[in-house]
C-alpha positions as CSV (number, residue, x, y, z in Angstrom):
1,M,0.0,0.0,0.0
2,R,2.8,2.5,0.9
3,G,4.5,2.0,-2.4
4,T,1.4,3.1,-4.3
5,Q,-0.1,5.4,-1.7
6,S,1.5,8.6,-2.9
7,G,0.5,8.0,-6.5
8,K,-3.1,7.3,-5.6
9,L,-3.3,10.4,-3.4
10,E,-1.9,12.4,-6.3
11,E,-4.6,11.0,-8.5
12,L,-7.3,11.9,-5.9
13,V,-5.9,15.5,-5.6
14,A,-5.8,15.8,-9.4
15,R,-9.4,14.7,-9.7
16,L,-10.4,17.3,-7.1
17,A,-8.4,20.1,-8.8
18,P,-11.5,22.2,-9.5
19,L,-12.6,21.8,-5.9
20,I,-9.2,22.8,-4.6
21,G,-9.3,25.9,-6.8
22,A,-12.6,26.8,-5.3
23,V,-11.5,26.2,-1.7
24,G,-8.7,28.8,-2.0
25,D,-7.9,30.4,1.3
26,V,-10.9,29.3,3.4
27,P,-10.0,27.5,6.7
28,E,-8.0,24.2,6.3
29,T,-10.3,21.8,4.4
30,Y,-10.1,18.0,4.0
31,V,-11.5,15.2,2.0
32,V,-12.4,12.6,4.5
33,G,-13.8,9.1,4.9
34,G,-15.0,6.9,2.0
35,A,-13.6,9.1,-0.8
36,V,-10.0,8.7,0.6
37,R,-10.5,5.0,1.4
38,D,-11.8,4.3,-2.1
39,A,-9.1,6.4,-3.8
40,L,-6.4,4.4,-1.9
41,L,-8.1,1.2,-3.1
42,G,-7.8,2.4,-6.6
43,G,-11.5,3.3,-7.1
44,V,-13.3,6.4,-7.9
45,G,-16.1,7.3,-5.5
46,G,-19.3,9.4,-6.1
47,D,-20.2,11.8,-3.3
48,V,-17.4,13.6,-1.5
49,D,-17.3,14.3,2.3
50,L,-15.5,17.4,3.2
51,A,-14.4,18.6,6.7
52,V,-13.5,22.2,7.5
53,D,-11.5,23.4,10.5
54,G,-13.7,26.4,10.9
55,A,-17.1,27.8,9.9
56,L,-18.7,26.5,6.7
57,D,-20.0,29.7,5.3
58,D,-16.9,30.6,3.2
59,L,-16.6,27.2,1.7
60,V,-20.3,26.9,0.9
61,H,-20.0,30.3,-0.9
62,A,-16.7,29.3,-2.6
63,L,-18.2,26.1,-4.0
64,G,-21.2,27.7,-5.6
65,G,-23.7,25.3,-7.0
66,E,-26.9,24.2,-5.4
67,V,-27.1,24.4,-1.6
68,R,-29.5,21.6,-0.6
69,A,-29.0,22.0,3.2
70,H,-27.0,24.3,5.5
71,D,-28.0,24.0,9.2
72,R,-27.0,25.4,12.5
73,F,-25.2,22.2,13.4
74,E,-22.4,23.2,10.9
75,T,-23.3,20.7,8.2
76,A,-24.2,21.4,4.6
77,T,-24.8,19.7,1.3
78,V,-23.8,21.4,-1.9
79,V,-24.2,20.0,-5.5
80,V,-21.7,21.2,-8.1
81,D,-21.7,19.7,-11.6
82,R,-23.8,16.7,-10.4
83,V,-21.2,15.9,-7.6
84,V,-22.6,16.0,-4.1
85,Y,-20.4,17.5,-1.5
86,D,-21.3,16.8,2.2
87,L,-19.7,19.4,4.4
88,A,-19.2,19.3,8.1
89,R,-17.1,21.2,10.6
90,T,-14.3,19.2,12.2
91,R,-15.6,18.1,15.6
92,T,-15.6,15.8,18.6
93,E,-18.6,13.8,19.8
94,R,-19.8,12.9,23.2
95,Y,-22.7,10.5,23.8
96,A,-24.9,11.3,26.8
97,R,-26.1,7.7,26.9
98,P,-25.8,4.6,24.7
99,G,-27.7,5.0,21.4
100,A,-28.3,8.7,21.8
101,L,-27.4,11.1,19.1
102,P,-24.1,12.7,19.9
103,D,-23.3,16.1,21.4
104,V,-20.7,17.8,19.2
105,A,-18.1,20.5,19.7
106,P,-15.5,22.0,17.3
107,A,-12.1,20.2,17.3
108,P,-9.1,19.7,15.1
109,I,-9.1,17.2,12.2
110,E,-7.1,14.7,14.3
111,D,-9.8,14.6,16.9
112,D,-12.5,14.5,14.2
113,L,-11.0,11.3,12.7
114,G,-11.0,9.7,16.2
115,R,-14.8,9.9,16.3
116,R,-15.4,7.8,13.2
117,D,-16.7,4.3,12.9
118,F,-13.8,2.2,11.4
119,T,-10.1,2.9,11.0
120,V,-10.3,2.6,7.2
121,N,-12.8,5.5,7.2
122,A,-10.6,7.6,9.6
123,M,-8.4,9.2,6.9
124,A,-8.2,12.6,5.4
125,V,-6.4,14.4,2.6
126,V,-5.6,18.1,3.2
127,L,-6.8,20.3,0.3
128,N,-5.2,23.6,1.1
129,G,-2.8,25.4,3.4
130,P,0.8,24.4,4.2
131,R,-0.2,20.7,4.5
132,A,-2.0,20.5,1.1
133,G,-1.8,17.0,-0.5
134,S,-0.8,15.2,2.7
135,L,-2.6,12.3,4.3
136,I,-3.7,12.4,7.9
137,A,-4.8,9.0,9.2
138,F,-5.9,7.4,12.5
139,D,-3.5,4.8,14.0
140,S,-3.4,1.6,12.0
141,A,-5.8,3.0,9.3
142,V,-3.4,2.6,6.4
143,E,-2.3,-0.9,7.6
144,D,-5.9,-2.0,8.1
145,L,-6.8,-0.8,4.6
146,A,-3.8,-2.7,3.1
147,A,-4.9,-5.8,5.0
148,A,-8.6,-5.4,3.9
149,R,-9.6,-5.3,7.6
150,L,-12.4,-3.6,9.4
151,R,-11.5,-2.4,13.0
152,I,-13.4,-0.1,15.3
153,L,-11.5,2.8,16.9
154,H,-12.3,2.1,20.6
155,P,-13.9,-0.7,22.7
156,E,-17.1,1.3,23.4
157,S,-17.8,2.1,19.8
158,F,-20.8,-0.2,19.4
159,I,-22.2,0.8,22.8
160,C,-22.0,4.5,22.1
161,D,-23.5,4.1,18.6
162,P,-25.2,0.8,17.9
163,T,-25.9,1.7,14.3
164,R,-22.2,1.0,13.7
165,L,-23.1,-2.6,13.9
166,F,-25.2,-2.2,10.7
167,R,-22.4,-0.3,9.1
168,L,-20.0,-3.1,9.9
169,V,-22.2,-5.5,8.1
170,R,-22.6,-3.1,5.2
171,Y,-18.9,-2.4,4.7
172,A,-18.0,-6.0,5.0
173,A,-20.4,-6.9,2.2
174,R,-19.5,-3.9,0.0
175,L,-15.7,-4.0,0.4
176,G,-15.3,-7.8,1.0
177,F,-13.2,-6.9,4.0
178,A,-12.5,-9.2,6.9
179,V,-13.6,-8.2,10.4
180,E,-10.8,-7.8,12.9
181,E,-11.0,-10.4,15.7
182,Q,-11.6,-8.1,18.6
183,T,-14.0,-6.0,16.6
184,E,-16.1,-9.1,15.8
185,A,-16.1,-10.2,19.5
186,L,-17.2,-6.7,20.6
187,A,-20.0,-6.7,18.0
188,V,-21.3,-10.0,19.1
189,A,-21.1,-8.9,22.8
190,A,-22.9,-5.6,22.1
191,V,-25.8,-7.4,20.3
192,A,-26.1,-9.9,23.1
193,R,-26.1,-7.1,25.6
194,G,-29.2,-5.6,23.9
195,V,-27.7,-2.4,22.6
196,L,-30.3,-2.2,19.8
197,S,-32.9,-1.4,22.3
198,T,-31.3,2.0,22.8
199,V,-31.8,3.0,19.2
200,S,-35.1,4.3,17.8
201,G,-37.0,2.1,15.3
202,A,-36.7,4.9,12.7
203,R,-32.9,4.8,12.9
204,I,-32.8,1.1,12.6
205,G,-35.2,1.2,9.6
206,N,-32.8,3.6,7.9
207,E,-29.9,1.2,8.4
208,I,-32.0,-1.7,7.1
209,R,-32.8,0.3,4.0
210,L,-29.2,1.2,3.4
211,L,-28.3,-2.5,3.7
212,A,-30.9,-3.5,1.2
213,G,-29.8,-0.7,-1.1
214,E,-26.2,-2.0,-1.4
215,G,-24.9,-3.2,-4.8
216,D,-25.2,-6.8,-3.5
217,P,-28.2,-6.6,-1.2
218,V,-28.3,-10.4,-0.6
219,A,-24.8,-10.3,0.9
220,A,-25.6,-7.2,2.9
221,V,-28.9,-8.4,4.4
222,S,-27.7,-12.0,5.0
223,G,-24.7,-10.5,6.8
224,L,-27.0,-9.5,9.7
225,A,-26.9,-13.1,10.9
226,R,-23.2,-13.1,11.5
227,F,-23.5,-11.1,14.7
228,G,-27.0,-12.2,15.7
229,L,-28.5,-8.9,14.5
230,N,-31.3,-10.5,12.6
231,A,-32.5,-12.5,15.6
232,A,-32.2,-9.4,17.8
233,L,-34.3,-7.4,15.4
234,E,-37.0,-10.1,14.9
235,P,-36.8,-13.8,15.2
236,G,-37.4,-15.2,11.7
237,F,-36.2,-12.1,9.9
238,A,-33.4,-13.6,7.9
239,L,-32.2,-14.7,4.5
240,S,-32.1,-18.3,5.5
241,D,-32.0,-19.2,1.8
242,T,-29.7,-16.7,0.0
243,S,-30.1,-18.6,-3.2
244,L,-33.8,-17.9,-3.3
245,A,-33.2,-14.2,-3.1
246,S,-30.5,-14.4,-5.7
247,R,-32.7,-16.3,-8.1
248,A,-35.5,-13.8,-7.6
249,L,-33.1,-10.9,-8.3
250,T,-32.1,-12.4,-11.6
251,L,-35.8,-12.5,-12.6
252,L,-36.6,-9.0,-11.4
253,P,-36.7,-6.4,-14.3
254,D,-34.9,-3.1,-14.1
255,D,-38.1,-1.3,-13.1
256,G,-38.5,-3.5,-10.0
257,R,-37.2,-2.7,-6.5
258,R,-34.2,-4.9,-5.7
259,D,-34.1,-3.6,-2.1
260,L,-37.8,-4.4,-1.4
261,L,-37.5,-7.8,-3.1
262,V,-34.6,-8.9,-0.8
263,L,-36.4,-7.6,2.3
264,A,-39.5,-9.5,1.3
265,A,-37.3,-12.7,1.0
266,A,-36.0,-11.9,4.5
267,C,-39.6,-11.7,5.8
268,F,-40.6,-14.9,4.0
269,G,-42.4,-17.2,6.4
270,L,-43.4,-14.4,8.9
271,G,-47.1,-13.8,9.3
272,E,-48.7,-10.6,7.9
273,D,-49.2,-9.0,11.3
274,R,-45.6,-9.6,12.3
275,V,-44.3,-8.2,9.0
276,R,-46.5,-5.1,9.1
277,T,-45.6,-4.5,12.8
278,L,-41.9,-4.9,12.1
279,L,-41.9,-2.5,9.1
280,D,-44.1,0.1,10.8
281,G,-41.8,0.0,13.8
282,W,-38.9,0.8,11.4
283,A,-40.9,3.7,10.0
284,F,-40.9,2.3,6.5
285,P,-43.0,4.3,4.0
286,A,-46.4,2.7,3.6
287,S,-45.9,2.1,-0.2
288,D,-42.6,0.2,0.4
289,R,-44.2,-1.7,3.3
290,D,-47.1,-2.9,1.2
291,V,-44.8,-4.2,-1.6
292,I,-42.7,-6.2,0.9
293,V,-45.8,-7.6,2.6
294,A,-47.4,-8.6,-0.7
295,A,-44.3,-10.3,-1.9
296,A,-43.5,-12.1,1.4
297,L,-47.1,-13.4,1.8
298,R,-48.3,-14.0,-1.7
299,A,-45.3,-15.4,-3.6
300,E,-45.7,-19.0,-2.5
301,K,-49.4,-19.2,-3.4
302,L,-48.7,-17.5,-6.7
303,S,-45.9,-19.9,-7.5
304,L,-48.4,-22.8,-7.3
305,R,-50.9,-21.0,-9.5
306,L,-48.2,-20.3,-12.1
307,E,-47.1,-23.9,-12.0
308,M,-50.6,-24.9,-13.1
309,A,-51.0,-22.2,-15.7
310,G,-50.6,-23.2,-19.3
311,A,-51.7,-20.6,-21.8
312,P,-50.4,-17.1,-21.6
313,S,-53.8,-15.9,-20.6
314,E,-53.8,-18.3,-17.6
315,I,-50.4,-16.9,-16.5
316,D,-51.6,-13.4,-16.8
317,A,-54.9,-14.2,-14.9
318,A,-52.9,-15.9,-12.1
319,V,-50.9,-12.7,-11.6
320,A,-53.9,-10.5,-11.8
321,R,-55.9,-12.6,-9.2
322,A,-52.9,-12.4,-6.8
323,G,-52.7,-8.6,-7.3
324,A,-49.0,-9.3,-7.7
325,G,-46.4,-6.7,-8.4
326,L,-43.0,-7.3,-10.1
327,E,-41.3,-8.3,-6.8
328,T,-44.0,-10.8,-5.9
329,V,-43.8,-12.4,-9.4
330,A,-40.0,-12.6,-9.3
331,L,-40.0,-14.2,-5.8
332,A,-42.7,-16.7,-7.0
333,G,-40.6,-17.6,-10.0
334,A,-37.6,-18.2,-7.8
335,I,-39.6,-20.6,-5.7
336,G,-40.5,-22.8,-8.7
337,P,-41.9,-21.8,-12.0
338,T,-39.0,-19.7,-13.3
339,A,-39.7,-19.8,-17.0
340,V,-43.4,-18.9,-16.5
341,A,-42.5,-16.0,-14.2
342,R,-39.9,-14.8,-16.7
343,E,-42.4,-14.9,-19.5
344,W,-44.8,-12.7,-17.7
345,L,-42.1,-10.3,-16.5
346,A,-40.3,-10.0,-19.8
347,E,-43.2,-10.2,-22.3
348,L,-46.8,-10.6,-21.2
349,R,-47.1,-7.6,-18.8
350,H,-46.0,-5.3,-21.6
351,K,-48.7,-6.4,-24.1
352,Q,-51.5,-3.9,-24.5
353,L,-54.9,-4.2,-26.1
354,A,-55.6,-2.2,-29.3
355,I,-59.0,-1.3,-27.8
356,T,-60.1,0.6,-24.7
357,G,-63.2,0.9,-22.6
358,D,-64.2,4.0,-24.7
359,D,-64.4,1.7,-27.8
360,L,-66.8,-0.6,-26.0
361,L,-68.9,2.3,-24.7
362,A,-69.1,3.6,-28.3
363,A,-70.2,0.2,-29.4
364,G,-73.1,0.3,-27.0
365,V,-71.8,-1.6,-23.9
366,V,-73.4,-0.2,-20.8
367,P,-71.1,1.1,-18.1
368,G,-70.7,-1.4,-15.3
369,P,-69.2,-4.8,-14.5
370,A,-69.7,-6.0,-18.1
371,L,-67.1,-3.5,-19.2
372,G,-64.4,-5.1,-17.1
373,V,-65.5,-8.6,-18.2
374,A,-65.3,-7.7,-21.8
375,L,-61.8,-6.1,-21.6
376,A,-60.5,-9.2,-19.7
377,A,-61.9,-11.5,-22.3
378,A,-60.3,-9.5,-25.1
379,R,-57.0,-9.4,-23.3
380,A,-57.0,-13.2,-22.8
381,A,-57.8,-13.7,-26.5
382,M,-55.0,-11.3,-27.5
383,L,-52.4,-13.0,-25.3
384,D,-53.3,-16.5,-26.6
385,G,-53.0,-15.2,-30.2
386,E,-56.7,-15.5,-31.0
387,A,-57.4,-11.7,-31.3
388,P,-54.3,-10.0,-32.8
389,D,-55.9,-6.7,-33.9
390,A,-58.5,-4.2,-32.8
391,A,-61.4,-5.6,-34.9
392,S,-61.0,-9.1,-33.5
393,Q,-60.5,-7.8,-29.9
394,L,-63.6,-5.8,-30.2
395,A,-65.6,-8.8,-31.4
396,V,-64.4,-10.9,-28.5
397,A,-65.2,-8.1,-26.0
398,L,-68.7,-7.5,-27.3
399,S,-69.4,-11.2,-27.2
400,A,-68.3,-11.4,-23.6
401,A,-70.2,-8.3,-22.7
402,S,-73.5,-9.7,-24.0
C-alpha cells in the first residue's frame, strides 16, 4: 500500500483540482472518509465528504452550486456539476447515553478522525494550506486498509452508537473486508447485551434500507446473521436461503425494486401482522411496506398457480388474481416456475390491447361490470393469439359483454 499510496493520493488530488481551486484560502479543508478510502483502493467514489477546520459559510460560498442544506449544526450539502459534497465542521462527539445522538463540539481534524466508525474511514487528505496534499490517518488506518480489515476505533464504539453494527455488516459486504477479531467479538457482545434497544425504530429502519440498497443486497442483508443482528431485530427475519433471493433478483426487471424484493425474502415465512408491525416500527413508507408484505405473503401461493398455468392468458390471470407486483412475481418464480414468471415479467405484462373501454362504450356496452369482463376476455384472447388486432379484440369483447 505504501508504495502506491503517494501516487493514488496524487490521483485523488488531481481529480479534485476544480474543488481545490474553489477552496482557496478558506480554513483548512479536508476530503475525509470513504472518498479517501476508495481512492487508496484504486477506485473512484461518487459523493465527497469534506471537513472544514472552521465555519462552513466561506466554503459553501466558494463552492457555488446548489445548496441543498445548511444548518446550525455546521453541516451542509452542496451540489456542483452533479457531484454531491457533504460538508461538516471538524468536531468531537460525546454520547450522553448509549444509542443517543451525539453532542458535538468543534475540534481539530485529528480529533475528528477519532470519532469515526472504522479505521479505514478515519483518513483525510488536506486540500489547502501548508499541509496540502498530505494524508492524515488514525492509528493503523493505512495498515488495516492494506490488509482489507475492518476495525473499530475504541472498545465502546458499538455501545455509544449501535448503528455502527449495521455499518460493519454493510462495509464487510460492500468491500469484501474481513472483520478484525476483537471488533467481531465486541460486535457479538454488544448485540447480546441488547444495545439495539437503545436505538429508535426509525434509525434502525434507515440502516436496514441502506443495507438493502447495497450493490449486493443479498450479501448485505444476509450478513445480519453473522453477529446475531437479525434475531435481535425479529426472530425469523433472515435470508435463510440466500439462493432464493439471488434467483429472484435475476428475474426482477430493471423497473422493479431490488431492495424491497430482498427484504421480502428476509420476511418470507413471517405472518402478515408480524411483517407489518416490524416494518411500521422501522418507519418504512407505507408504499414500500405494502410491496414487501405482498411479496412475502403471496409469492408462495402465486408460484403454485403459475405452476398450473398453461396458456399465456392463464399466466396473466394468475398474476392478476394475486394482485401481484413485479417483486411478488419474481419471488414466486424463484420458488419454482422460473420460466413462466420470466415470460410474464419479460413479455406478457407489456402487451396492451388495441381497444379501450371507450371503444366498448361507443359500441353500446353499458357502463358497469360487463365492461371489465369484456376487456378481460379481449386481453385473454389477445395473449393467446386469438385476437391480434382491434377488430378481433372488439368482437371478443362484445361477445363477452353480451
